[in-house]
N, C-alpha and C positions, 0 to 999 in steps of 0.2 A: 289222847287228843291229837298228838303229833301224827300218829298213824292214821287217824281219821282224816286229818287235813291232807296228808300225803295221798290218800286214796281219792279224796275229792279233787285234788289237783290233777292226778292221773286221769280221772274221769273227764275233766274239762279239756285236757290235752287230747284225749282220744276223740271227744266230741268235736273239737276243732278240726282234727285230722280227718274225721269222717265227713264233716261238712265240706271241707276242701275237695275231698274225693268226689262227693256228690256233685259239686259245682263243676268239676272237671268233666265228670260223666255227662252232665246236662249240656255243657257247652260243646263237648265232643259229639254228642248225638245231634245237636243243632247244626254243627259244622258239617256233619255227614249229610244231613237233610238238605242243607243249603247247597253243598257241592253237587248232590244228585239233581237238584232243581236246575242248577246252572248247566249241567250236562244235558238235561232234557231240553232246555232252551237252545243249546247249541245244535242239538239234533233237529229241532223244529226249524231253526234258521236254515239248515241245509235243505230241508224239505221246501222251504219258501223259495230258495234260490233255484231249485229245479222245477218250481211251479206246482209240484205235487200237492202240497198242502192247500194252496189256493184253489186248485181244481176240486179236491175232495170237499173242502168247506163250501165251495160254490154249488156242488151237486146237492149237498145236504140242505143248503139254504134255499135252493129252488124247489126241492121236493117238499120241504116243510119250512116255509119262510119263518125265520126267527130273528136274524141280525139285520138291522137297518143302518147301523153306523160302524165305521172303522175309525177308532180313535188312536192317534199316534202321539206318544209322549217321549221326551228326551231326558237324559240324565241331568238333573238339576245340580248334582254335586257328586263327589266320589262316594259318599255314603249311599246314594241311590244306585249308582253304577255297580258297587260292590255286592249289592243284593241280587243282581241278575247276571253278572258275568265275571269270569276270571280276568285278572289283569292282563294275562298274556293273550286273551282272546278279544280284548276290547277294540284294538285297531282293526281287526278282521270283521267285527260286527257293526261298527259305528255307522256305516252308510247303507245298512240293510235293516228293514223292519223285522222284528221278531215277535211272535205272539206271546203275550205274558198273562192274559186274563180274559174272562168274559164278564159282561156286566148287564144289569137290568135296573133301570131307574126312570121314574116319571113317565111310565108307559112305553119306554123304548128299550130295546136290547141291542147290544153291540159287542164288538171284539176290541180288545186293547192290544196295540202293538207298541213296541218300544225300541230304542237304540241308545247305546252309551255315549252318543255324540253330545258334546257340551255346547253351551251358548257361545263360548269363545271360539270354538271350532267352526260352527256354522255361520258365525258373523265374520269370520276371516275371509276377505275377498279371494284369497288363494284357493279356498274350498268351495267357491260358488258352483263350479261344475259338479262337484260331488254332492252338494246340497240339492241341486236340481235333479240329479240322478236318483237321490234318495226319494224325492217327491214323486218322480215318475214311477218308481218301484212301488210306492204306497198306492198311488192311483191305479196302477195295473192290478195290484193285488185286490183292491176294492172292487174293481170290475169283474175279476175272476169270481170273487165271493158273491157278488151281486148286491152289495149294500147300496143304499140310496145316497149316502153322504160320507164324507171323510172330515173328521175334526182334528184339530191340532192343539197341543198344549202350549202354555207360556206365550212367548213373543213370536213364535213361528208364523202365525197368520200375518203379522205386520211385516215380517221379513219377506215372506212370499209376495206380499202386495207390492213391496218396493221393487222386487225383481221383475214381477209380472203384473202389469196394471189390470189384466183381465181376471186375476185371482179373486174369487168371491168367498167371503166368509162373513156371515151376519150374526154369529153366535154372541157377539159382544152385548147385545140387548138382553139376552137371557142371563149371561154372566152378571151383568150390572144389576138385574132384578134380584138375583140371588144374594148379591152383596148388600143391596138395600135392605132386604129382609134380615140378613145377618146383623147389620148395623142396628136395625130396630130392636132386635133382641138384646144386643149389648147395651144400647142406650137405656132400655127398660131396667136393666140390672144395675147400671152405674149412675144414671142420671134420673132419679125417681120423678122429681117435679121440675125438671130443668131441661130445656132444649139446648144442647151444646153446639158450639161452632164446630163444623166438620171441615177438616183439611184433607184434601185428596192428593196423595203422592202418586204422580202419574196421571194427573187430571187432564193432560193434553194428549194422552195416548188413545188407542183404539177403544179400550174398555172405559178408560177414564172419562172421555167426553160423554159417553152415554150415562155413566154413573153420576157425573156432576149435574147433568140435566135432570135425572130422576130425583136426586137428593134435593135439588132446589125447589121441588114441589112440596117438600115437607119440612125443610129446615131453613130458618131465616137467613143463615149465613153459611155458605159453602165456598171454601177457598181452594184454589188450585195451586199446589206446589209441585215441584218436579226436580230433576237434576239437570245440570248444564248451566250455561250462561244465564245470569239473571235469577238463578235460584240457589238454594243452599242454606237459607235462613228461615226460621219461623217468624211470623209477624210479632214484632216487639210489643205491640199494644195488647196482645193476648197473654203476655208473660204472666204466669202464676194463675191463670184462669182455667177452669175445667174445660177441656176440649177433647174431641175425638179425632184421631188421625187414622185414615184408612189407606193402606198401601196396595195399589193395583199397578205398580210400575214393573220393574224388572229386578232380577236377582241382585241383592246388595245395595239397591238404591236407598233403602231406609237408613243404612249406616251413615249417610250424609247428615242425618238429622238427629240421631240418637243422643249425641253429646249435648244437643241444644234443647232437649226435652226437659220438662219440669213435672214435679209431682202434681197430679190433677189431670194429666193426659191419659187417655186410654187408647191403645193401639190395636187396630184390627188389620190383619195381614191376609191378602188374597194371593199375593205373589208366590210363584213357584221358583225355588223351594222355600220352605219356611225359614225365618231368620236363623243364622248360625248360632252355635252354642256360645261363642264369644259375644255376639250381639245380645243374646238372651241374658247373659251374666250382667251386662251393662244395664239392660232394662230392669232387671230384678233389683240391682243396686239403687236405681233411681225410683223404685216403687211404681213402675209403669205397668198396669195390668195389660197383658198382651194376649191377643186371641188370634187363632189361625183358622180361616175358612177352609176346611179340608175338602169340601165339595158338597154333594147332596146325598141324602140317604138312598140306599138301594142295595142290591145284591151284587157282589163281585167275588169271583173265584179264579185263582187264589187271591187272598187279600193283598191290597197294595201296602207298601212298607211305610214306616216312619210317620210323617205328618199326615199321610193320606189313608191310614188304616181305618177301616170301617166306613169308607166314603168313596164316592166316585167324583173325580175332578169336575168342577162346574163346566169347563169347556168341552167335556166329553159328550154332553147331550145335545150339543149343537143348537139348531134352531127349533128343537122340540120345545113345547110349551113349558115355561118355568112356573106356571101357576100352582102346580101340584108338587113341585120340587121342594123338599124340606132340607134346609142347610144343616150341615154338620160343622159345629164350631168347637174348637179345642182351646182350652186354657193352657197356653204354652208354658207359662211360669209354673203352673201346678204340675204339669207333666215333667218339666225340667227338674223339679225338686226330686 
C-alpha cells in the first residue's frame, strides 16, 4: 500500500510539473506572437510616416472601393497599450496613427488606427500642439486612402470640438441609439414586469444629451448624474429601489458612485475603457450586475483586445445607420470570475 501511495504521489508531482511546463510553453508562444505583432505594427508605423502605406491603401481603395471610414482610437489604459506596443516604443508612437485592424459592420467597412496616447496626455494643455498634429496626420492619412469620414473613440470628439468650433461629428446619435437598444435588452433580463428609473452618468455630455432625450421617450423617469460640482451623490429617495445606471461619461467617472450604490441597481457601461479590476471587485461585493457595451456585431481582423473582443466600438461606424447594428453586451462580473 505504501509503495502504491508513493507511486501515486510521484504521478501527481509529475503531472503538476508537466502542467507548469505546458503553461510556460503556452505563455511563451503567446509572448512570441504578441512581440511579433508589435514589431509588425512598428514597421507599419514607419510606412505611415513616409506616406507609403497611405498611398498604397489609397490606390487599392480607388481601384476597388472598400473602406469608407478611418476610425482612430487611443489607449484607454496600460493594459490596452501593452497589447500593441513595447514600453520603449510608446513615446515614439503616441502622436502618430498606426493601423491595427480592418472592420466591417452595419453595411460599412473601414480601417482602425490607434495610438498609445492616453486621456491624461491629450487633455494636458502642454500637449495641445501635439494633439492637433496627431489630428492633422489622421486627416491627411484619410485623404490619401480616400475614406469618406474619420471617426474617433472616447472623448476625443468633445476635445476637438473645444479646440476647434468648426469640428463636426454627429456620431453621438448612432451611439445613443445603440446604447438605448442595449439598455432595452438588459431591462428585459433584470426588470421583467417593472420599468426602472434610469440614471445616466455623463448625461450632460455629447452622447449623454442624445441618450437622455431618447430614453425619455420610453422610460417614465430618466435622471442625469455626472461628475463635478453639484454631483457625486445618487438620489436618496431612490435608496434601496431597483434602478438602472448607464455610464456614458469618461474613464473612471463611475468610481465616484460605486460606494454609494445599493443592491437592486444594475450597471451598464459604455465608457471606454471598461471599469478597472478594482472597481469590478467592489461591484461584485455589492451584488451589482455589471454589463459592458463592447460595441456592435461585425467582422474585425485582427480581433480587438480585452473588453472589445468580438465587437466593433459603437463610435467606429460614425453616422452610418444604427438601425441594423446589433449591440454586443458583455457580463463583466461573469467574465471577471
